[in-house]
C-alpha positions as CSV (number, residue, x, y, z in Angstrom):
1,M,12.8,-22.2,-76.3
2,T,11.9,-23.4,-73.1
3,R,8.2,-24.2,-72.9
4,P,5.8,-24.2,-69.4
5,V,5.8,-27.4,-67.0
6,L,2.4,-29.9,-68.1
7,H,1.4,-31.5,-65.2
8,T,-1.0,-34.4,-65.9
9,R,-3.4,-36.5,-64.8
10,R,-3.6,-39.7,-66.2
11,G,-6.9,-42.0,-67.0
12,T,-8.1,-44.9,-67.7
13,R,-10.4,-43.9,-70.6
14,P,-9.0,-42.7,-74.2
15,E,-9.8,-39.3,-74.0
16,A,-7.9,-36.3,-73.1
17,V,-8.9,-32.5,-71.9
18,L,-6.4,-29.8,-72.0
19,F,-7.0,-26.9,-69.8
20,V,-6.0,-23.4,-70.8
21,H,-6.4,-20.6,-68.2
22,G,-7.0,-17.0,-68.5
23,T,-5.6,-14.1,-66.8
24,M,-5.2,-13.5,-63.3
25,D,-5.3,-17.0,-62.9
26,H,-3.2,-20.8,-63.2
27,S,-3.7,-23.9,-64.2
28,A,-4.6,-25.3,-60.6
29,T,-7.9,-24.0,-60.4
30,F,-9.4,-26.6,-63.1
31,Q,-8.7,-29.2,-60.1
32,R,-12.6,-28.6,-59.5
33,V,-13.4,-29.5,-63.4
34,A,-11.5,-32.5,-63.5
35,A,-13.0,-33.8,-60.5
36,H,-15.8,-34.4,-62.2
37,M,-14.1,-36.4,-65.1
38,P,-13.2,-39.2,-63.7
39,G,-11.3,-41.4,-65.9
40,W,-9.8,-38.9,-68.6
41,T,-6.7,-38.0,-68.8
42,V,-6.8,-34.4,-67.5
43,A,-3.8,-31.9,-68.1
44,G,-2.8,-28.3,-67.9
45,Y,0.5,-25.8,-67.6
46,D,0.8,-22.2,-66.0
47,R,1.2,-20.1,-68.8
48,R,4.2,-18.3,-69.4
49,G,3.9,-15.4,-67.3
50,W,1.8,-16.9,-64.7
51,V,2.9,-18.5,-61.3
52,T,5.4,-21.7,-62.1
53,S,6.0,-19.7,-65.5
54,R,6.5,-16.3,-64.1
55,A,10.3,-16.5,-65.4
56,L,9.1,-17.7,-69.2
57,A,7.6,-14.9,-70.3
58,D,9.6,-11.3,-71.2
59,P,7.7,-7.9,-72.5
60,Q,7.9,-9.5,-76.0
61,T,5.3,-12.4,-75.3
62,Q,2.8,-12.5,-77.1
63,M,-0.9,-14.1,-78.1
64,A,1.5,-16.3,-80.8
65,D,3.5,-17.7,-78.1
66,H,0.8,-19.2,-75.8
67,V,-0.9,-20.4,-79.5
68,T,3.2,-22.5,-79.7
69,D,2.9,-23.6,-76.3
70,L,-0.3,-25.1,-76.5
71,I,0.2,-26.5,-80.0
72,S,3.7,-28.1,-78.2
73,A,1.3,-29.6,-75.0
74,T,-1.3,-31.2,-77.0
75,S,1.2,-32.8,-79.1
76,R,1.9,-35.1,-75.8
77,F,-1.6,-36.6,-76.3
78,P,-3.6,-38.5,-79.0
79,R,-5.7,-34.7,-80.1
80,P,-7.0,-33.6,-76.9
81,V,-10.5,-31.4,-76.4
82,V,-9.1,-28.2,-75.3
83,A,-10.9,-26.4,-72.8
84,G,-9.8,-22.5,-72.4
85,H,-10.8,-19.7,-69.8
86,S,-11.4,-16.0,-71.1
87,Y,-7.8,-15.4,-72.3
88,G,-6.9,-18.8,-72.4
89,A,-10.2,-19.7,-74.3
90,L,-8.6,-17.1,-77.2
91,V,-5.4,-19.1,-77.2
92,A,-7.3,-22.3,-77.6
93,L,-9.4,-20.9,-80.7
94,T,-6.6,-19.3,-81.9
95,A,-4.4,-23.0,-81.9
96,A,-7.6,-24.6,-83.9
97,A,-7.9,-22.2,-86.3
98,Q,-4.6,-22.8,-87.2
99,H,-3.6,-26.2,-86.4
100,P,-6.7,-27.7,-86.2
101,R,-5.0,-31.4,-86.7
102,F,-3.8,-31.2,-83.3
103,I,-7.5,-30.5,-81.2
104,R,-9.9,-32.7,-81.2
105,A,-13.0,-30.4,-80.1
106,V,-12.6,-27.1,-78.0
107,V,-14.7,-25.5,-75.3
108,L,-14.2,-21.7,-74.8
109,F,-15.4,-20.1,-71.8
110,E,-15.9,-16.0,-72.7
111,P,-12.8,-15.7,-75.1
112,P,-12.2,-11.7,-75.5
113,V,-12.3,-11.7,-79.0
114,R,-11.5,-8.0,-79.1
115,W,-11.4,-7.2,-82.7
116,L,-15.0,-8.6,-83.8
117,P,-17.3,-5.7,-84.3
118,W,-19.6,-6.1,-81.3
119,W,-16.8,-5.9,-78.9
120,P,-17.2,-2.4,-77.0
121,D,-14.4,0.2,-78.1
122,T,-13.6,0.4,-74.1
123,A,-14.7,-2.9,-72.4
124,P,-15.1,-2.6,-68.7
125,W,-12.3,-4.3,-67.4
126,E,-9.9,-3.7,-69.9
127,Q,-10.5,0.3,-68.8
128,L,-10.5,-0.6,-65.1
129,V,-7.0,-2.0,-65.5
130,E,-5.8,0.9,-67.6
131,D,-6.9,3.0,-64.8
132,A,-5.7,1.3,-61.8
133,S,-2.2,0.4,-63.7
134,A,-1.4,4.1,-63.0
135,Q,-0.9,3.4,-59.4
136,G,1.5,0.7,-60.8
137,P,1.1,-3.2,-61.6
138,A,0.0,-4.6,-58.3
139,A,-3.0,-1.9,-58.2
140,A,-4.3,-3.3,-61.4
141,A,-4.2,-6.7,-60.4
142,R,-6.1,-6.0,-57.1
143,A,-8.4,-4.0,-59.2
144,L,-9.7,-6.6,-61.5
145,Q,-9.3,-9.5,-58.9
146,E,-11.9,-7.4,-57.2
147,A,-14.0,-6.9,-60.2
148,V,-13.8,-10.5,-61.6
149,V,-14.4,-11.8,-58.0
150,G,-16.4,-9.1,-56.6
151,H,-15.5,-8.3,-53.3
152,P,-11.7,-7.6,-52.2
153,T,-9.0,-10.2,-52.1
154,T,-6.5,-11.0,-49.5
155,R,-4.6,-14.1,-51.0
156,Q,-1.6,-12.6,-51.8
157,S,1.5,-10.7,-51.1
158,E,2.3,-7.1,-52.5
159,Q,5.0,-9.3,-54.4
160,E,2.9,-11.8,-56.1
161,L,0.3,-8.8,-57.0
162,E,3.1,-7.0,-58.3
163,A,4.2,-10.0,-61.0
164,A,0.7,-10.9,-61.6
165,G,0.0,-7.2,-62.5
166,T,2.6,-7.2,-64.6
167,A,2.0,-10.1,-66.7
168,L,-1.8,-8.6,-66.7
169,I,-0.6,-5.4,-67.8
170,R,1.3,-7.1,-70.6
171,E,-1.3,-9.5,-71.9
172,M,-4.1,-6.5,-71.9
173,S,-2.3,-4.4,-74.3
174,D,-0.8,-7.1,-76.3
175,P,-1.7,-5.1,-79.8
176,A,-1.6,-8.5,-81.6
177,L,-5.6,-8.6,-79.8
178,N,-6.9,-6.2,-82.1
179,L,-5.7,-7.6,-85.0
180,P,-7.6,-10.9,-86.8
181,T,-5.7,-13.9,-86.6
182,F,-8.4,-16.3,-87.5
183,D,-11.2,-16.6,-89.8
184,P,-14.0,-17.8,-87.6
185,T,-16.0,-19.0,-90.8
186,T,-13.3,-21.2,-91.7
187,I,-12.8,-23.3,-87.9
188,T,-13.2,-26.8,-88.9
189,T,-13.2,-28.1,-85.5
190,P,-16.4,-28.3,-83.1
191,V,-16.0,-25.9,-81.1
192,I,-19.0,-24.8,-77.8
193,T,-18.6,-21.3,-76.8
194,V,-20.1,-21.1,-73.0
195,S,-21.0,-18.0,-71.2
196,G,-23.0,-17.3,-67.7
197,S,-26.0,-16.0,-67.2
198,Q,-25.0,-13.5,-65.3
199,S,-21.6,-12.4,-67.3
200,L,-21.1,-9.0,-68.6
201,T,-23.4,-8.4,-71.6
202,H,-20.4,-8.1,-74.4
203,H,-18.6,-11.4,-73.0
204,R,-22.5,-13.8,-73.4
205,Q,-22.7,-11.8,-76.7
206,T,-19.3,-13.1,-78.4
207,A,-19.6,-16.1,-77.0
208,L,-23.0,-16.7,-78.9
209,H,-22.0,-14.7,-82.3
210,L,-19.0,-16.8,-82.6
211,A,-21.2,-19.9,-82.4
212,N,-23.1,-18.9,-85.1
213,L,-20.0,-17.8,-86.7
214,I,-18.0,-21.2,-86.5
215,P,-19.5,-23.8,-89.0
216,A,-19.1,-26.8,-85.8
217,G,-20.2,-24.3,-83.4
218,H,-22.4,-24.6,-80.6
219,H,-23.1,-22.3,-77.7
220,A,-24.4,-22.9,-73.9
221,S,-25.5,-21.2,-70.9
222,I,-24.4,-21.9,-67.5
223,D,-27.4,-20.6,-65.3
224,G,-26.3,-18.7,-62.7
225,A,-22.6,-18.3,-63.3
226,D,-20.4,-15.6,-64.3
227,H,-16.7,-14.9,-65.2
228,I,-15.4,-17.6,-63.0
229,A,-17.8,-20.3,-63.8
230,H,-14.7,-23.4,-63.9
231,V,-14.3,-22.2,-60.1
232,T,-18.4,-21.8,-58.9
233,H,-19.6,-24.4,-61.5
234,P,-17.3,-26.7,-62.2
235,Q,-19.6,-29.9,-63.1
236,D,-21.7,-28.0,-66.0
237,L,-18.2,-27.4,-67.6
238,A,-17.2,-30.8,-66.7
239,A,-20.4,-31.8,-69.0
240,L,-19.6,-29.4,-71.6
241,I,-16.3,-31.1,-72.2
242,E,-18.0,-34.1,-72.4
243,Q,-20.3,-33.2,-75.0
244,A,-17.7,-31.3,-77.2
245,A,-15.6,-35.0,-77.5
246,A,-19.2,-36.7,-78.4
247,M,-19.4,-33.9,-81.3
248,D,-16.2,-34.8,-82.7
249,E,-17.1,-38.4,-82.7
250,G,-20.9,-37.3,-84.5
């Protein structure tokens, strides 16, 4: 199976971080975080279905495929810290639960763990995408972008929005997301779950409760941030990645 292309900036320090982006995003958005991590080896890739890896996805692509891609990428480094955002955080957490020997520590920003009891039956953004998708994939992509960013975005062409919307609908409708794929209480990897103080309530609750369930789990809140903290508060996220690496040393 063809894997996504891994983009790497080699550093002078022994630590490495591997970024996993969320839905409606791509690996390059973590460059702001990487800028606050001099000396680290920094790597990332576009998950299958997104931007440069768009052609690698098909209607059968599920969470398990993203986990396999991540574990394949971790093998290029000596046990990196994995930092995931949103859907990418869920990929990172699942990988750490299933393949702990490959991952040093994990930083998770607001993972959508839909099968946990406090996740709402119909989360606002999930309902938004479901409603907008009746008008086509591009409409679904546009609606979610506006909800997350807070204002209309015009950076993408209609063709790009169509492709992004197709990937968005595929990921949000993946039935595997509603089924438990790991037990948080058995995860041995050090984990920092992160939420923004301005994020949706169920995103903040999920991050906090996960930290309480994971034996080596800790929770951090980024003051003033919402769901795109890796863009708006990159220095805070970089500091938490440094903290996660130190947790493993302890």
